C-alpha positions, 0 to 999 in steps of 0.5 A: 746939557747939564739941565738935560742931565738934571732933568733926566734924573729927575724924570727917571727918579720920579717915574721909578718911585710912582712904579714902586708906590703902584706896585705896592698898592697893587700887591695889597689889592691882591691880598683879597679874595678872588672874585670874577668881574670879567662878564658883561664887558660890553656893559662894563665898557658903558658904565666906565664911559658913562660914570667915570669918563662922563661924570654923570653922578657927579652932576647930581649935585650940579655945583660941585659936578660942574666945578669937578668937571672943569677941574678934571677936564682941565688937568688932564688935558692941560697935562697933555702939555706935559709931553712936549715939556718932557721932550723939551727937557730931554733934548734941549728943545723949546716948544718942539710941536710949534711945527703944528702951526695954527693948530699948536696955537688952538692947543696952547689957547685951549690949554689957557682956557681950562687953566683958568677953569681949573682955577675957577673950580679950585677956588670954589672948592676952596671956599665950599671948605674954608668958608662955607664949611659944608657938613659932609666935610667934616665928621670923625673920620675927617681930622688930621690927614684926611682933612689937611690932604684935601687942602693940600691937593687944591693949593697944589693945583692952584700953584700948578696952574698959576706957574703954567699961565705965568710961564706962558706970559714970560714966553709970550713977552720974550717972543714979542721981544724976539729974544733968543730962540723964543719964536712966535708960537701959540696962542695965550688968551689968558696969560696975555693980560699977565704980562703987564705984571712981568718986568721988561728986562729980557734976562729977567723974563727968561729966568721967570720963564725957566723957573716956572717951567721947572716948577710946573714939570717938577710940580707935576711929577711930584704930584704924581708921587703924591697920588698914591698916598693920597685920597686923590689917587681915584684920578687913576683908579676911577676907571678900573673901579667903575669898569668892575662895578657890581651890575647886579640889581642894587641891594641883591645880597650874595651867597657863599657858593658852598653854603648854597651847594650844602643846602641844595644837598640837604633839600635834594638827596640827589644833588651832588655838590661840586668839589670845592676848596677849603670853605675858609671864613664865613664873612669877613674879620679882617681885609684879607677875607674881602674880595680884591674889588672891595679893596680896590673900592677902599684906595678909590674912595675920595672921601667926598662924603656924599655916601654919608650925607644920604646915609639914614643912620648917619643923619639921625645920629647914629655912629655909621659913616659909609665913608669911614668904613672905606677909610678904615678898610684902606688904613687896616689894608695898608697896615697889613700889607706893610706888616705882611712885607716886613714879617712874611706873608703868614705872619699875623699882627693880632689885629683886625678890621672888625673891632679894631677899626670898625666897631659892632655899633657901626655895622649894625646901625646900617639899614642896608638901604643901599643909599651910600652905594647909589650916591657914590660918583664912582660906584664904590660899595661900602654896604658889601663890606658892612654885610660881609662883617655882619656875616662874620659876626653872625655865622662865625660868632653868633654874636648878635642882638637878642631880637635877631637871634630870636628872628633867626630861630623863628625863621629855622623853625617857623619859616618866617621871622614870626614866632607863629607856626606855619599852620596858623598864619592864616588865622587872621582871616578866620571868621569868628 
């Protein structure tokens, strides 16, 4: 009974802490501007099923994609077993679903095979980071915590899967010995090979089985609360993030509706603009000027570096890294959210995303080719943030390079980026 009470306390504490952290993230995301992404629901479900569930963009790089599927499927499906562990922990039972008979044997056997695949995938990922030293796992933004975070999560997965298999091995050996309440239940195609490494004493085996049982479930609950402070929160957010993807043609720029209506009124005197709220800021200077989908993108980023790896500006030595754009946005959003929670929603800390986190050189290095968005495994859109930061620099500050100002003047006066009058456009075709 004492063990059940301890388990209940741990389970409730983990659940409450996780809920508090998730509510904080939702609060931060809601700091963004509203945007309607509820249209074309059928297409959105298809995108989510294809990209988030089907992992179709991951396998464009086969080795990483296949290993990720091993880890993804294994970790998700194995955690179905957590339901049994929770029930056993709360009610003091052991393998409560064993009444399922042969189907239960199939489930436990499948979980073990998946656990082995998870270990294989994680070891490959560790080798790629620590031995091969792939370039896309490095960069100015991948220092200290971001670099350590990736290693922590891989080590945690190794420990959890090892505890799961060791627990089953000890359980299986106790079943064969007919010891206590360890009835014959389950199939152990992997852990049976570990039994030779374990002692023969039933008391020692029971201690090992219980220790691994507690380590496995407490580890999972701790992992659950690690997710919201880690880049691995994408495990949860990948699904809504892909559902709310931008379904327009890639590279299509958005227009501010209020500005569009003003232009229509100038061109057509009979056009009456609909009543509008305050225009607010043109573009984005800080995270509150971005929309909530862009902020959710920042929390979904897993820092895999595929976006930066395909960025032509980054490849030619420019300062821009689309991954850094997303990481900076998330860090700034955390800072703003904490500041407002402490000092009130209207208090300003005097900082901004532009300049304090993301430099002008970064945003103007972008070629707007959209390669970063196309490469992202979960449809994150760094380009939209870059464009909004540029829009602020141009429309609010007129702070752009002289060559761009000349182009803007030509477009305004000549209807084209060049300095020639519209009447002279066909002069090149005039015969001497």
